[in-house]
N, C-alpha and C positions, 0 to 999 in steps of 0.2 A: 224585383222586390228589394227592400231594405229590411234587415232584421237586426235588432240588438239582442245578443245572446249571452248567456252566462259563460264565464271562463275565458281562457286565452286559447285561441286556435293555434295548433302546432305548425300548420302550413299556411302560407299567405294566400293560397288558392288551391282549389281541388274539386274533384267530382265525388258526389255521394251517389253511388250506384247500388241501391239496396231495394229488394222487392217489398212492396207494401200491400197489406190486406187487412181484414178485420182482426182485431186483437183477440187472442184466444182467452184472455182473462176478462175482458170487458167488451162485449159485442157492440157497444155504442162508440168505441174508440177504434182507431187504426193503429197498426204497428208494423215493424219490420218482421215479416214471417217468411219462412223458406218457400212456401208455395204461393206467395203474393205476386202481384203484377209488377212487371219491370218498371222501375222508377229511377229517374236520373235528375239530380239537382247539382248545378254548378255553383260554386261560391268563390268569392274574393274578399279578403279583408280590406275594409275601407279605413277603419280607425280602431286602434287598440287602446283600451283603458285598463285600469288596474285589475278589475275582476269581470269586465264585460268587453265584448267585441262587437263592433258594427260591421255587418256583412252586406255585400251586394250579392243577390242570388238570382239565378236564371233557371227556370223550370224547363226541362227538355221533354218532360211528360207532365200530365196534369192529374195526378191522383189526389183524392180527398185528403186534406191535411198534410200533403206531402212534405212541405218545408218543416212544419212543426214535428212530424214524425221522424224525419231524417235527422234533424238537429238534436232532438231529444235522445234518439238512439245513440248518437255520438257523445252524449253527456254534455251537450251545449244547448239546453232548451231555450226557446225564445223567452226573453225577459217578460215577466208578467203573464205568461200563458198558464191559466189555471188547470188545464186538462192534461198537459204533457210535461209537467214538472218544472215550470218556469216561474212560479209565484214565490213561495217562501222556502221551498225545500233546500235551496242552495245557500241560504243565509247562514246556516250553521257552520259552513266552511270559512266564513269571513272573520277577519279581526273586528274588534268593536267599532273602530272608525268606519270601515267599509260596510259593516252591518247597518250602522245608523244612516249612512248615505243610501244604501239599497232600500231601506225602509222609506226614506224621504222620496226616492225616485218612484217607488211603487205607490206612494200616496199621491204623487203628481199624475202618474199615468196609471189609470185604473183599468187598463186593458193590456193586451199583449203588444209588444213593440215590434209589430210586423206591418209593413207598409207597402202596398202595391204602387210603386213609384211610376211605372210606365206599362203600357199595354199596346201591342201592335197586332193587327190582324189584316187579312186580305178581305176586302169588301166582296160579299158573295155575288153582287151583280156587276159592279164596275171593274172588279179585279184590282183596284187601287189599294195600296197599303195605307191603312188608317192607323194613326198613332195618337195616343192620349197620354198626358202626363198629369200627375197629381202632386202638388207640393206637400211637404211634411206638415202635419197638424201641429198646433201650438204646444200641446203637451209633449210631443216627441221632440220638438225644438228645445223646449225647456229642459228636459232631462239630458239632452246632449250638451246643452250649455253648462249644466251643473257638473257633468262628468268632465268637461274640458277645463272648468275651473279647478277641479280636484287634481287634474293632471298637470296643471301649470306650476 
């Protein structure tokens, strides 16, 4: 997976090993909870911007909303995620210039900035490894271009 997240990651890579279960506050959501199921997400910083970070993520477990829950719990929600704090809640922390840029990015990408870049699995009959890759969509490419212009 690729994810654009709010904030600057302190470490260039790491493991997020936190249990996930139903949220105690909202049963429609998931959250990090003490009695949740084991969940492991590995991350690596791909590119750093002033107030956003592009991450490459690998799921070692497959819990519902795992990436979104783990990153939100670390206070780095997925950019544009309306359910786990990634839409407008972080804008108040930005200076005016970055707030305007964030608003523009959110107007270009009207969804969360999470992309399933590749998928591999073992074919159940042949036993062969099957791999699929998906290029980034135009809106994702556009917001990355705008961020890179800002960094230049």
